C-alpha positions in Angstrom: -0.1 -0.2 0.0 1.0 3.8 -1.0 0.7 6.8 1.2 1.6 10.3 1.6 1.7 13.0 4.2 0.8 16.4 4.0 1.6 19.6 5.8 -0.9 21.8 7.4 -1.3 24.5 4.2 -1.9 21.1 2.0 2.0 20.4 0.7 3.2 17.0 -0.2 5.9 16.0 2.9 6.4 12.4 2.6 5.6 9.6 0.9 5.6 5.7 1.8 5.0 2.7 0.4 4.2 -0.3 2.9 6.6 -2.8 0.9 9.0 -0.7 1.7 8.7 1.3 4.9 7.8 -0.7 8.4 6.4 2.7 10.5 3.8 4.9 8.6 2.8 8.1 10.1 -0.6 8.5 11.5 -1.6 11.1 9.6 -0.5 9.1 6.1 -3.1 9.2 3.5 -3.4 6.1 1.3 -3.2 6.9 -2.3 -3.4 4.7 -5.6 -0.5 3.2 -7.0 -1.0 5.6 -10.2 -1.3 8.6 -7.9 1.5 7.6 -5.6 4.2 7.2 -8.8 3.0 10.1 -10.6 4.0 12.4 -7.0 7.6 11.2 -7.7 8.7 13.6 -10.2 5.8 15.5 -11.8 7.8 18.8 -13.6 4.3 20.5 -14.6 1.9 20.8 -11.2 2.6 20.1 -7.0 0.5 17.1 -5.2 -1.1 19.0 -2.6 -4.4 17.8 0.1 -6.8 19.8 -1.0 -10.4 19.8 0.5 -9.3 16.3 1.7 -8.4 14.7 -1.8 -4.9 14.6 -3.2 -4.5 16.7 -6.5 -2.4 18.5 -8.9 -1.8 22.2 -8.7 -0.3 23.2 -12.2 2.7 25.5 -11.2 2.4 29.1 -11.6 3.3 30.7 -14.8 5.4 33.8 -13.7 4.4 36.4 -15.9 7.9 38.3 -17.0 7.8 42.2 -16.2 8.0 43.5 -19.5 9.0 46.9 -18.9 12.2 45.9 -17.0 12.8 43.2 -19.9 12.3 46.0 -22.5 14.7 48.0 -20.3 17.5 45.5 -20.4 17.1 44.7 -24.0 17.4 48.6 -24.9 20.3 48.6 -22.8 21.3 45.7 -24.3 21.8 47.0 -28.2 22.5 50.6 -26.8 25.7 49.4 -25.6 27.0 47.2 -28.2 28.7 49.6 -30.5 28.3 51.0 -33.6 30.1 51.5 -37.0 30.7 55.5 -38.3 31.8 54.5 -41.6 33.9 51.8 -40.8 35.2 53.3 -37.4 33.8 50.4 -34.7 33.0 53.0 -31.9 32.1 51.9 -28.8 28.8 52.8 -27.0 29.0 52.0 -23.2 27.8 54.6 -20.6 30.9 55.4 -20.1 32.6 55.7 -23.6 29.2 58.3 -24.6 29.9 60.2 -21.7 33.6 60.9 -23.0 32.4 61.1 -26.5 30.1 63.8 -25.5 32.6 65.7 -23.7 35.1 65.2 -26.9 32.1 66.4 -28.6 32.1 69.7 -26.5 35.4 70.1 -26.8 34.8 70.4 -31.0 32.0 72.7 -30.6 34.1 75.2 -28.5 37.1 75.1 -30.5 37.0 74.4 -34.0 40.2 73.5 -34.1 40.5 70.9 -32.0 41.9 67.5 -32.8 42.5 64.4 -30.8 43.8 61.0 -30.7 40.4 59.0 -30.6 40.5 55.1 -29.4 37.7 53.2 -31.6 37.1 49.4 -30.8 39.9 48.9 -33.6 42.5 51.0 -32.1 43.6 54.9 -31.8 43.1 57.0 -34.7 43.6 60.9 -34.6 40.2 62.6 -35.7 39.3 66.9 -36.2 36.6 68.5 -34.6 34.2 67.8 -37.7 34.8 64.4 -37.1 34.6 64.3 -33.7 30.9 66.0 -34.2 30.1 63.3 -36.4 30.7 60.4 -34.5 28.9 62.1 -31.4 26.1 62.6 -33.4 25.6 59.2 -34.7 26.4 58.0 -30.8 23.5 59.8 -29.6 21.3 59.1 -32.7 22.0 55.1 -32.0 21.5 55.3 -28.2 18.4 57.9 -29.2 16.9 54.7 -31.3 17.6 52.2 -28.9 15.0 54.2 -26.3 12.6 54.8 -29.1 12.5 51.1 -29.6 12.0 50.8 -25.9 9.0 52.8 -25.8 7.3 51.5 -28.7 7.4 48.1 -27.6 6.0 49.6 -23.8 3.4 51.0 -26.0 2.4 47.5 -27.3 2.4 46.2 -24.3 0.0 48.7 -22.9 -2.2 48.7 -25.8 -2.4 44.4 -25.5 -0.4 44.0 -29.2 2.6 43.0 -27.9 3.9 40.0 -29.0 7.7 38.0 -28.0 8.7 38.1 -31.6 8.6 42.1 -31.6 11.7 42.1 -28.8 14.0 40.7 -31.5 13.1 43.0 -34.1 13.3 46.9 -35.0 16.0 47.9 -32.6 18.8 49.9 -34.4 21.2 47.9 -36.8 24.7 49.0 -35.2 26.6 47.8 -38.2 24.9 49.8 -41.0 26.8 52.8 -40.2 25.7 56.4 -41.0 25.3 58.3 -44.1 28.1 61.4 -43.1 30.9 62.0 -44.9 34.2 59.6 -44.4 36.3 59.8 -41.1 39.5 59.4 -42.6 
């Protein structure tokens, strides 16, 4: 004979087979062989005692926190870098700040030049080229935020589907339609 014990809240706490166990707890409930074996390894639910009956209660499916998912996905696209006319530029938050400050220097001094570190190494660029990069990085970052907003709006309108998360992000390898940097 097969038995099971349950907590006060109905959760399965023990399984017993009289052929294997010499002592069966008094509060144990007898189970059919089918239910006893089903309680062993069920990945789709939890066996519980509900109103005196042993039943399988499906596991709750946790709904993702879509706003957090959208923001995390946007961030990954935002920081993956871009190509500006063949020059691969980092777009991490630190790089964005450095590019912004370099852009400010270029606005204040049109003769400004600097050694600029790309993902492929250093290049020397002038104020015009710095501003091209700064604008391209800003456009990329803004496009990522715009896509996040589109996803939030679709979610709030009830038309979001998971496939939308993969598509619509800016292409980091496409570059921009600005003049060549070198």
